[in-house]
C-alpha positions, 0 to 999 in steps of 0.5 A, spaced: 500 500 500 502 506 498 500 513 500 497 518 494 495 523 497 494 528 503 488 532 504 486 537 510 479 539 512 478 546 516 471 544 517 466 549 521 461 548 528 455 551 525 453 550 533 459 554 535 461 559 531 467 560 534 469 554 533 473 550 527 475 543 526 482 541 523 482 535 519 486 531 516 485 525 511 490 520 507 488 517 501 492 511 498 493 506 491 487 501 495 482 506 497 483 505 504 483 512 508 485 514 515 482 521 518 486 524 523 485 531 526 489 536 529 490 541 534 491 548 536 485 552 535 485 560 532 491 556 528 488 552 523 491 555 517 498 555 519 497 548 521 493 546 514 500 550 510 505 545 513 501 539 512 501 541 505 509 541 506 509 534 508 505 532 503 509 531 497 514 527 503 508 523 504 506 521 498 508 514 495 510 512 502 508 505 506 503 508 510 504 502 515 512 505 517 508 510 521 515 509 527 518 511 521 514 516 518 512 520 524 521 521 525 521 524 517 516 528 519 519 530 526 526 531 524 527 531 517 528 539 518 533 542 521 528 546 525 524 543 529 518 543 533 513 548 535 505 547 536 503 548 529 509 543 527 506 538 533 499 538 531 500 538 523 505 531 525 500 529 531 494 529 526 497 525 520 499 520 525 493 519 528 490 518 520 496 513 520 493 509 526 487 509 523 488 507 517 493 500 520 487 498 523 483 499 517 487 494 513 487 489 518 481 490 520 482 491 528 481 497 532 486 501 534 486 500 541 487 493 538 493 495 536 495 499 541 496 492 546 488 491 547 483 492 553 486 495 559 479 497 560 471 497 558 469 504 558 473 511 558 469 515 564 468 523 563 469 529 565 464 534 562 463 541 563 458 545 567 460 552 565 453 556 562 455 562 559 451 569 563 449 570 568 447 576 571 448 579 579 455 578 583 453 571 583 455 572 575 452 564 573 453 560 579 446 558 579 445 557 572 452 552 572 450 549 578 441 547 576 446 544 569 451 541 573 444 537 578 441 535 571 448 532 568 449 528 575 442 525 573 444 523 567 450 519 570 455 524 570 460 523 576 466 527 573 465 535 573 469 541 571 468 548 571 474 555 569 477 559 575 473 566 575 469 565 568 462 568 571 466 573 576 467 578 571 459 580 571 457 581 564 464 586 562 465 581 556 474 579 556 476 581 563 479 578 568 481 580 575 485 576 578 483 576 586 475 577 583 477 571 579 479 567 586 472 569 591 468 567 585 471 560 584 471 558 592 464 561 592 463 556 586 465 549 588 462 551 594 455 551 590 457 546 587 459 541 592 452 543 596 448 541 589 452 534 587 453 532 593 461 528 596 460 523 591 461 527 586 468 529 583 469 535 581 475 539 577 477 546 577 481 549 571 485 554 572 487 556 565 494 558 566 491 565 568 493 565 576 501 568 578 504 563 583 500 567 588 494 567 587 494 560 585 497 557 592 490 561 594 486 558 591 488 552 592 488 553 599 482 555 599 479 549 595 482 544 599 477 542 604 472 541 598 476 536 596 478 538 588 480 532 584 485 536 581 486 543 579 488 543 572 494 548 570 494 553 576 501 555 572 503 555 565 507 548 564 513 553 560 516 554 566 516 547 571 521 550 576 515 555 578 511 547 580 517 546 584 515 552 589 508 551 587 508 543 590 512 547 596 505 550 599 499 546 597 497 539 597 491 538 592 492 534 586 495 538 580 494 537 572 496 540 566 500 539 560 495 540 554 500 545 551 506 541 551 507 540 543 513 533 545 515 529 549 522 532 551 518 538 553 514 533 559 520 532 561 522 535 568 514 535 569 515 527 569 521 526 572 521 531 578 514 528 580 511 535 579 504 534 578 498 528 578 495 528 572 497 528 566 493 532 560 496 530 554 492 533 547 493 527 542 492 533 537 497 537 538 503 532 542 505 528 536 498 524 535 498 517 539 504 515 538 508 520 542 502 521 547 504 512 548 510 514 549 509 520 555 505 515 558 510 510 558 513 515 562 508 517 566 507 510 568 513 509 572 511 515 576 505 513 577 502 519 573 495 518 570 493 520 565 487 525 563 487 527 556 486 534 554 480 534 548 475 540 547 476 539 540 472 534 536 470 527 534 476 525 532 480 527 536 475 524 541 475 517 537 484 517 538 482 519 545 478 514 547 483 508 544 488 511 546 484 510 554 482 503 553 490 501 552 493 506 557 494 501 564 494 508 568 488 513 565 483 516 570 478 519 566 477 523 559 475 530 558 469 530 553 465 536 550 464 533 544 457 530 544 454 525 538 451 530 534 456 535 533 457 534 527 455 528 525 452 529 518 460 530 517 463 525 521 461 519 522 463 514 528 462 508 532 463 511 539 456 511 544 456 515 550 452 512 556 450 517 562 458 520 563 461 513 560 464 512 552 464 506 549 467 504 542 462 500 538 469 496 535 470 498 528 476 497 525 480 502 525 479 509 530 471 508 529 471 514 524 469 517 517 469 523 514 464 526 509 468 529 503 463 533 501 460 534 507 465 538 510 467 542 503 460 544 504 461 547 512 468 552 510 472 556 514 471 562 518 475 565 521 474 567 529 479 571 530 484 571 537 480 570 544 484 575 549 482 577 557 484 583 559 485 586 566 481 592 569 486 597 566 487 594 559 493 590 560 493 583 556 491 577 561 493 570 559 488 567 556 
């Protein structure tokens, strides 16, 4: 079998106007295709350009040589790395695994060692838009969380201070966010009870003093983890954070390669690994990171705010990875259902694979082209004085 073409499909989400998806499809001379997805939301055009630069290299190659192709695309430049590069490699890599499973007639999780569990438990986002008054959306979030729990979700997540701006769009002040988050967590815990796990995403917006203050205030209410309390590019700050807090830490969703994980893993600076398969080099690279984490008893909590192909890749990763905790899930079966067909089924907060060959996903090329990319612009947060805050 030989690769004949590689195409990128940038698909706009009709239901969420600020969202686009980057799908990469590999075609072969035997008629089989493989489908992947890239991350780095907001950089879709750059990823498309990178994939187009790879396409001439890939044409004529044997798609079963997945590791060889990964090494070729990663190391075949003088300048390597970065999020756009790694996301393009990730999409191609995921598509190659999908293609290999289809060629052999087995699901990808069989290629990765087989099932280590029957399903992946997931967590949902319970943040609701809007909300007037000083509670800034807490009441709406609590009501939505209660409905999710009634439907069977056992893990929920919300973001630090995301209702604290009192309808001043794009404004984020740390002190106000801390106060709001403590109130919001308390309201959620009272509403859903002690058995439901609650994760809190700091979204890398807090400086170390505020991260420490907030983590300490949340500790008595037992968060499942605090996510990205600091930016992951400076692991030394996580060592400082470890000295001052005792709640579990999850991080790493922005890291583009195994080399960027080294200090976080080797120095035991996190409890949960937030690898993003669609940014960090695909299944090939994520499996290496997961094996490294296993030696440090670090469980996997993959980052996944993306589409159905990312979700399918995460599911096969989750099902075949020994140390796995919970999967982030924003995808629902109705999202892009006319464009990407999947065999996944969601029951309550548990995600199941249908066991189809490959990842169990198929892209309708014409339907994808009928929903073309729409520029969304930058997501920017500012403080009260109009200075820029981390988004």
